[in-house]
C-alpha positions in Angstrom: -130.8 31.3 -33.3 -128.8 32.4 -36.3 -128.4 36.2 -36.5 -130.1 37.8 -39.5 -128.4 40.9 -40.9 -130.4 44.1 -40.6 -130.6 44.6 -44.4 -132.6 41.3 -44.6 -134.5 41.6 -41.4 -135.8 45.1 -42.2 -136.4 44.5 -46.0 -139.9 46.0 -46.7 -142.7 43.5 -47.2 -145.4 46.0 -48.4 -145.4 49.1 -50.4 -146.2 51.3 -47.3 -142.9 50.1 -45.7 -140.8 51.4 -48.6 -138.5 54.4 -48.0 -138.8 56.8 -50.9 -139.7 55.7 -54.5 -143.1 57.3 -54.1 -143.4 57.7 -57.9 -143.0 54.0 -58.5 -145.3 53.0 -55.6 -148.1 55.3 -56.8 -148.0 53.9 -60.3 -148.0 50.3 -59.2 -150.7 50.8 -56.6 -153.0 52.5 -59.0 -152.4 49.8 -61.6 -153.2 47.0 -59.1 -156.3 48.7 -57.7 -157.7 49.4 -61.2 -156.7 46.0 -62.7 -154.6 47.6 -65.5 -151.7 45.2 -65.2 -148.9 45.0 -67.7 -147.1 41.7 -68.5 -143.6 43.1 -68.2 -142.0 45.6 -65.8 -138.4 46.9 -65.8 -137.0 48.4 -62.6 -133.7 50.4 -63.0 -131.5 52.2 -60.5 -128.3 51.9 -58.5 -127.6 49.2 -56.0 -129.6 49.0 -52.8 -132.5 51.3 -53.8 -135.3 48.7 -53.8 -135.5 47.1 -57.3 -135.7 43.5 -56.2 -137.7 44.4 -53.1 -140.4 46.2 -55.2 -140.5 43.2 -57.6 -141.1 40.8 -54.7 -143.8 43.0 -53.2 -145.5 43.1 -56.6 -145.3 39.3 -56.9 -147.0 39.1 -53.5 -149.7 41.6 -54.6 -150.4 39.4 -57.7 -150.6 36.1 -55.8 -152.1 37.0 -52.4 -154.9 34.5 -51.7 -157.1 37.5 -50.8 -157.1 38.6 -54.5 -155.0 40.9 -56.6 -154.5 44.0 -54.4 -152.0 46.7 -53.7 -152.2 45.8 -50.0 -151.4 42.0 -49.6 -152.4 40.5 -46.3 -148.9 39.1 -45.5 -150.5 36.2 -43.6 -151.7 33.8 -46.3 -149.6 30.9 -47.5 -148.7 32.6 -50.7 -147.5 35.8 -48.9 -145.5 33.9 -46.4 -143.9 31.7 -49.0 -142.8 34.7 -51.1 -141.4 36.4 -48.0 -139.5 33.2 -47.1 -138.3 32.7 -50.7 -140.0 29.3 -51.3 -143.0 30.2 -53.5 -142.9 27.8 -56.4 -144.4 30.2 -58.9 -141.9 33.0 -58.2 -138.9 32.1 -60.3 -136.0 34.3 -59.4 -133.1 34.3 -61.9 -129.7 35.9 -61.7 -128.9 36.8 -65.3 -125.2 37.1 -64.5 -125.0 33.4 -63.8 -127.3 32.3 -66.7 -125.8 34.0 -69.7 -125.9 31.1 -72.0 -128.8 31.0 -74.5 -129.5 27.3 -73.8 -130.2 28.2 -70.1 -132.5 31.0 -71.2 -134.4 28.7 -73.5 -134.7 26.1 -70.8 -136.2 28.8 -68.5 -138.6 30.0 -71.1 -139.8 26.5 -72.1 -141.8 26.4 -68.9 -143.6 29.7 -69.4 -146.6 28.3 -71.3 -147.5 25.9 -68.4 -150.0 27.2 -65.8 -148.8 28.2 -62.3 -148.7 25.3 -59.8 -149.9 27.1 -56.7 -150.5 30.8 -57.4 -152.6 33.0 -59.6 -149.6 34.1 -61.8 -146.3 32.6 -62.6 -143.8 35.5 -62.0 -140.3 35.6 -63.5 -138.0 37.9 -61.6 -134.8 38.3 -63.7 -132.1 40.3 -61.8 -129.3 42.2 -63.5 -131.0 41.4 -66.9 -128.4 43.5 -68.7 -125.9 40.6 -68.2 -127.9 38.4 -70.7 -126.1 37.7 -74.0 -127.6 38.9 -77.3 -128.8 35.4 -78.0 -130.5 35.3 -74.6 -132.2 38.6 -75.3 -133.4 37.3 -78.6 -134.8 34.2 -77.0 -136.6 36.4 -74.4 -137.9 38.8 -77.0 -140.7 36.7 -78.5 -142.0 35.6 -75.1 -142.2 39.2 -73.9 -144.1 40.2 -77.0 -146.8 37.5 -76.7 -146.7 36.1 -73.2 -149.4 33.8 -71.9 -152.0 35.5 -69.6 -150.7 33.8 -66.5 -147.1 35.0 -66.8 -145.6 38.2 -65.5 -142.0 39.3 -66.1 -140.2 41.5 -63.6 -136.8 42.6 -64.8 -134.2 44.6 -62.7 -131.0 46.1 -63.8 -128.4 48.7 -62.7 -127.4 49.4 -66.3 -130.4 49.9 -68.6 -128.1 51.3 -71.3 -127.1 47.7 -72.0 -130.6 46.4 -72.5 -131.7 46.3 -76.1 -134.3 48.8 -77.1 -136.5 45.9 -78.4 -136.7 44.7 -74.8 -137.2 48.1 -73.4 -140.1 48.8 -75.8 -142.0 45.8 -74.4 -141.7 46.7 -70.8 -143.1 49.4 -68.5 -139.9 51.0 -67.2 -139.5 52.5 -63.7 -136.4 54.4 -62.7 -135.7 54.1 -59.0 -133.8 57.1 -57.6 -131.0 57.1 -55.1 -132.4 58.2 -51.7 -131.6 61.5 -50.0 -129.3 61.3 -46.9 -132.1 62.6 -44.8 -134.5 59.8 -45.7 -131.8 57.2 -45.1 -130.9 58.7 -41.8 -134.5 58.7 -40.6 -134.8 55.0 -41.6 -131.6 54.2 -39.7 -132.9 56.0 -36.6 -136.2 54.1 -36.8 -134.4 50.7 -37.0 -131.9 51.6 -34.2 -134.8 52.6 -32.0 -136.7 49.4 -32.7 -133.7 47.3 -32.1 -133.1 49.0 -28.7 -129.6 50.2 -29.6 -128.1 53.2 -27.9 -127.3 55.7 -30.6 -126.2 59.3 -31.1 -128.1 61.5 -33.6 -125.0 62.4 -35.7 -124.0 58.8 -36.2 -127.1 58.0 -38.3 -126.4 60.9 -40.6 -122.8 59.9 -41.1 -123.9 56.4 -42.2 -126.5 57.9 -44.5 -124.0 60.1 -46.2 -121.5 57.2 -46.6 -124.3 55.0 -48.1 -124.5 57.4 -51.1 -128.3 56.9 -51.7 -128.4 53.1 -51.0 -130.5 51.9 -48.0 -129.0 48.5 -48.2 -125.5 49.9 -48.0 -126.6 52.1 -45.0 -127.9 49.0 -43.1 -124.8 47.0 -43.9 -122.7 49.9 -42.5 -125.1 50.0 -39.5 -124.3 46.4 -38.8 -120.6 47.1 -39.0 -120.9 50.2 -36.8 -122.8 48.4 -34.1 -120.2 45.6 -34.0 -117.4 48.3 -34.0 -119.1 50.1 -31.1 -119.8 47.0 -28.9 -123.5 47.3 -29.4 -123.7 51.1 -29.4 -123.9 53.6 -32.3 -121.7 56.5 -31.3 -120.7 59.3 -33.7 -117.0 59.2 -32.8 -116.9 55.4 -33.4 -118.6 55.8 -36.8 -116.2 58.6 -37.8 -113.3 56.4 -36.9 -114.8 53.4 -38.7 -115.5 55.3 -41.9 -112.4 57.5 -41.7 -114.7 60.5 -41.8 -113.3 63.9 -41.0 -114.9 65.7 -38.0 -116.8 68.7 -39.4 -115.7 70.7 -36.5 -112.1 70.6 -37.8 -113.2 72.0 -41.2 -115.1 74.8 -39.4 -111.9 75.5 -37.4 -110.1 76.0 -40.8 -112.9 78.3 -42.0 -112.9 80.3 -38.9 -109.1 80.8 -39.2 -109.6 81.8 -42.9 -112.3 84.3 -41.9 -109.9 85.8 -39.3 -107.1 86.0 -41.9 -104.9 83.9 -39.6 -102.6 82.0 -42.0 -100.5 80.4 -39.2 -103.7 78.9 -37.6 -104.8 77.6 -41.0 -101.5 75.8 -41.5 -101.7 74.5 -37.9 -105.1 73.0 -38.5 -103.9 71.2 -41.7 -100.9 69.9 -39.7 -103.2 68.5 -37.1 -105.3 66.7 -39.7 -102.2 65.3 -41.3 -100.8 64.1 -37.9 -104.1 62.3 -37.2 -103.9 60.5 -40.5 -107.0 62.2 -42.0 -107.8 61.8 -45.7 -107.1 65.3 -47.0 -109.0 64.6 -50.2 -112.0 63.9 -48.0 -111.2 67.0 -46.0 -111.3 69.2 -49.2 -114.7 67.6 -50.1 -116.0 68.3 -46.6 -114.7 71.9 -46.9 -116.7 72.3 -50.1 -119.8 70.8 -48.5 -119.6 73.2 -45.5 -119.1 76.2 -47.8 -122.2 75.1 -49.8 -124.3 74.9 -46.6 -123.0 78.3 -45.5 -124.1 79.7 -48.9 -127.5 78.2 -48.5 -127.8 79.8 -45.0 -126.9 83.2 -46.5 -129.7 82.9 -49.0 -132.4 80.9 -47.2 -131.6 81.2 -43.5 -130.4 78.9 -40.7 -133.6 76.8 -40.9 -132.2 75.2 -44.1 -129.7 73.3 -42.0 -131.7 72.9 -38.8 -130.8 69.2 -38.6 -127.1 69.8 -38.7 -125.2 69.6 -35.4 -122.9 72.4 -36.4 -125.7 74.8 -37.3 -124.7 77.4 -34.8 -121.1 77.7 -36.0 -122.1 77.7 -39.7 -124.7 80.4 -39.1 -122.0 82.5 -37.4 -119.7 82.1 -40.4 -122.5 82.9 -42.8 -122.9 86.2 -41.0 -119.1 86.9 -40.9 -118.2 86.0 -44.5 -119.4 87.9 -47.6 -121.4 85.9 -50.2 -118.7 86.6 -52.7 -116.0 85.1 -50.5 -118.1 82.0 -49.9 -118.6 81.5 -53.6 -114.9 82.1 -54.4 -113.7 79.8 -51.7 -116.1 77.0 -52.9 -114.6 77.2 -56.3 -111.1 77.2 -54.9 -111.9 74.1 -52.8 -113.4 72.3 -55.8 -110.4 73.0 -58.0 -108.0 72.4 -55.2 -109.4 68.9 -54.7 -109.1 68.3 -58.4 -105.4 69.3 -58.3 -104.4 67.2 -55.3 -103.0 64.3 -57.4 -100.7 66.8 -59.1 -99.4 68.4 -55.9 -96.0 67.2 -54.4 -98.2 65.6 -51.6 -101.7 66.0 -50.4 -100.8 68.2 -47.5 -99.0 70.7 -49.8 -101.9 70.7 -52.2 -104.4 71.5 -49.4 -102.2 74.1 -47.9 -101.8 75.9 -51.2 -105.6 75.8 -51.8 -106.2 77.4 -48.4 -103.5 80.0 -48.9 -105.1 80.8 -52.2 -108.3 81.6 -50.3 -106.4 84.0 -48.1 -104.5 85.6 -51.0 -107.5 86.4 -53.3 -110.7 88.2 -52.8 -113.5 89.1 -55.3 -112.7 92.4 -57.0 -115.0 95.3 -56.0 -116.5 96.7 -59.2 -116.1 100.3 -58.1 -115.3 103.1 -60.6 -113.1 105.7 -59.1 -114.1 109.4 -59.5 -112.9 110.7 -62.8 -112.3 107.3 -64.4 -113.9 106.1 -67.6 -115.0 102.9 -65.8 -112.9 100.6 -68.0 -109.6 100.4 -66.1 -108.5 97.5 -63.9 -109.8 97.5 -60.3 -107.6 96.3 -57.4 -109.1 93.9 -55.0 -109.2 94.9 -51.3 -105.8 94.6 -49.8 -104.0 94.7 -53.1 -100.6 96.4 -53.3 -101.2 99.9 -54.7 -97.7 101.2 -54.0 -96.2 99.5 -57.1 -98.9 99.3 -59.6 -98.3 97.5 -63.0 -96.9 99.7 -65.7 -99.8 101.0 -67.8 -100.0 100.2 -71.5 -98.4 102.9 -73.7 -99.0 104.0 -77.3 -97.8 102.1 -80.3 -94.2 103.5 -80.1 -93.8 103.1 -76.3 -91.7 106.3 -75.9 -89.7 107.0 -72.8 -91.6 108.8 -70.0 -92.4 112.4 -70.8 -94.4 115.0 -69.0 -97.6 113.5 -67.8 -100.8 114.3 -69.8 -102.8 117.1 -68.6 -105.5 115.7 -66.4 -109.1 116.4 -67.2 -110.8 118.7 -64.7 -112.2 116.6 -61.9 -114.6 117.9 -59.4 -113.1 117.4 -55.9 -116.1 118.4 -53.9 -117.4 114.9 -53.6 -117.6 113.7 -50.1 -115.0 111.2 -49.0 -116.7 110.2 -45.7 -120.2 109.8 -44.4 -121.9 113.0 -43.3 -121.2 115.0 -46.5 -123.8 116.8 -48.6 -125.0 116.1 -52.1 -125.0 118.8 -54.7 -125.2 118.9 -58.5 -121.5 119.5 -58.6 -120.6 116.5 -56.5 -123.3 114.2 -57.8 -121.3 112.4 -60.6 -118.2 111.8 -58.3 -120.4 110.6 -55.5 -122.2 108.1 -57.8 -118.9 106.8 -59.1 -117.6 106.1 -55.5 -120.7 104.3 -54.2 -120.5 100.6 -53.9 -123.6 99.7 -55.9 -123.5 97.0 -58.5 -125.4 95.6 -61.4 -128.4 97.2 -62.9 -128.9 99.4 -59.9 -125.6 101.0 -60.7 -126.5 101.5 -64.3 -129.8 103.1 -63.2 -127.9 105.5 -60.9 -125.5 106.5 -63.6 -128.4 107.7 -65.8 -130.0 109.8 -63.1 -129.6 113.6 -63.1 -129.4 115.4 -59.8 -132.4 117.8 -59.4 -132.6 118.9 -55.8 -131.9 117.9 -52.2 -134.9 118.9 -50.1 -134.3 117.9 -46.5 -134.0 114.1 -46.4 -135.5 113.8 -49.9 -133.3 113.6 -53.0 -135.1 114.3 -56.3 -133.5 112.9 -59.4 -134.5 112.6 -63.0 -134.0 109.2 -64.7 -133.4 109.4 -68.4 -136.6 107.9 -70.0 -134.4 106.0 -72.5 -133.2 104.0 -69.5 -136.5 103.7 -67.7 -136.5 99.9 -68.1 -133.7 99.9 -65.4 -136.0 101.2 -62.8 -137.6 99.0 -60.1 -138.6 99.6 -56.5 -135.9 97.1 -55.4 -133.1 99.0 -57.3 -134.5 102.3 -56.1 -134.2 101.0 -52.5 -130.6 99.9 -53.1 -129.6 103.3 -54.4 -131.4 105.1 -51.5 -129.7 102.9 -48.9 -126.3 103.4 -50.4 -126.7 107.1 -50.5 -128.1 107.1 -47.0 -125.0 105.2 -45.8 -122.8 107.7 -47.6 -124.6 110.7 -46.0 -124.8 109.1 -42.6 -128.5 109.5 -42.3 -131.7 108.0 -43.8 -132.5 109.2 -47.3 -135.7 109.1 -49.4 -135.3 108.9 -53.1 -137.9 110.5 -55.4 -137.4 109.3 -59.0 -138.9 111.3 -61.9 -138.7 110.4 -65.6 -137.9 112.5 -68.5 -135.1 113.9 -70.7 -132.2 115.3 -68.7 -131.4 119.0 -69.3 -127.9 118.7 -67.8 -125.2 116.1 -67.3 -125.8 112.7 -65.8 -123.0 110.7 -64.2 -122.9 108.5 -67.4 -122.5 111.6 -69.6 -119.8 113.0 -67.2 -118.0 109.7 -67.4 -118.1 109.6 -71.2 -117.0 113.3 -71.4 -114.0 112.7 -69.1 -113.0 109.6 -70.9 -113.0 111.6 -74.2 -111.0 114.4 -72.7 -108.4 111.9 -71.3 -108.2 110.1 -74.6 -107.6 113.4 -76.5 -105.1 114.5 -74.0 -103.2 111.2 -74.4 -103.2 111.5 -78.2 -101.9 115.0 -78.0 -99.1 113.9 -75.6 -98.1 111.2 -78.1 -98.2 113.6 -81.0 -96.0 116.2 -79.2 -93.5 113.6 -78.1 -90.1 114.5 -79.8 -89.2 110.8 -80.2 -92.4 110.1 -81.9 -91.9 113.0 -84.3 -88.4 111.9 -85.0 -89.6 108.4 -86.0 -92.3 109.9 -88.2 -89.8 112.1 -90.0 -87.0 109.5 -90.3 -89.0 106.3 -90.8 -92.4 107.4 -92.0 -94.0 106.0 -88.9 -97.7 106.6 -88.5 -99.5 106.9 -85.1 -102.6 104.8 -84.9 -104.8 106.8 -82.5 -107.0 103.8 -81.7 -104.0 102.0 -80.2 -103.4 104.8 -77.7 -104.9 104.3 -74.3 -104.7 106.8 -71.5 -102.8 105.7 -68.4 -105.2 105.3 -65.4 
């Protein structure tokens, strides 16, 4: 007996057999059950998502000998004839091969005649966007006033090319590409029914490669079964598709997490030696980073079906969320830049080395700073900092400006104590970000009573307060002190300085000191006397 390919053998023959497209099935089922039938339907969507299949099932529902129903019997002569493609009143037309207006008119000339065997004469026009303008014009009048026994089912992958006059006369259903999980489940069901030995990861690889198309997935399944001598093995599917083993990408990420540049380059060298597609490797790297980010937010159950769940969960606990987000962006941009690299290996290596070289900057204001200076990322070279911007005249170095008084009693290690004198510097050194940091800067130290810290939040900034931010501040201070801390927040008008006012005062003192230094500089004075130069104070910025 002639072999029938899986895509044809397992084509759904009833609505309940369809994979996905629940929004379309629901609408058509309700219309059939209530008798509210339109004369023209337009099904749109990418290849292999079920446009023609749904149209054929609908034709069967309309012509089943048991009556118009959303559940055709599948056993009567009409149902069997439609399944076998020999039902005389189901006229299937490929618009790509009938683009001439004369052929369209010949087709439509038979519309007024009653069906020969069925209840309705159904015209299924596939790839209708391929019709010429004249063909659309010939179809237009028939769609507007069709005979009661005629139904038109149109399908297209490009609805933008269908004239709006045609669209307005049809009920339009947009079929969506299926999720990889749905396709993988269908592949597993088919493999089980066919009695084929299969590994779980192989079905998912085929589903991802199918890119939303069930038909493509089943075509690939046929190819994979032939490639594996009747078995569906993950290694065979990877070899057939040229797909990179996710384990190799995780090896790269583990080397990045350890900061081992030599191992990172070694992993890229191995992928190159095996002839792996490095563009695909960069895409897989971005995919894994996305899944790690999901684990960090939702938890490991979000990737429960993934075979590498354990390793990704471990990386999610090792890497910071900021690193994952930055590396994802580097991977995306690195893949985009591959065509411009000397070769793909060099491009991938540079992208990975960029991940090692850069880390997200910590937004930490140092004690005594105004909070506006540049902040070095962890690991940055602080031995040779960049030269700070000078005043307008850029004089040679002179005596450094007198530093504003800075309280040095702030603790520099856990286990210190909090006092009113050290409060501003302690707040500036804590690694708290966002609105919680702003709330903390507007709190005045009141008293430290055992393990309870009483603070007064300026009522003008009361909108910053929330239990969540209060908890963030309490945890950060507890970590700083080396013991649990309870934070008691009161609201009112501070009668002393808050860290925000200290920061502002110190910034003003440093600005005035810098301006005085410029004004006292003999070179500046000489230019003022000889050239009439004027110092613009707004252009003077203190060196941090």
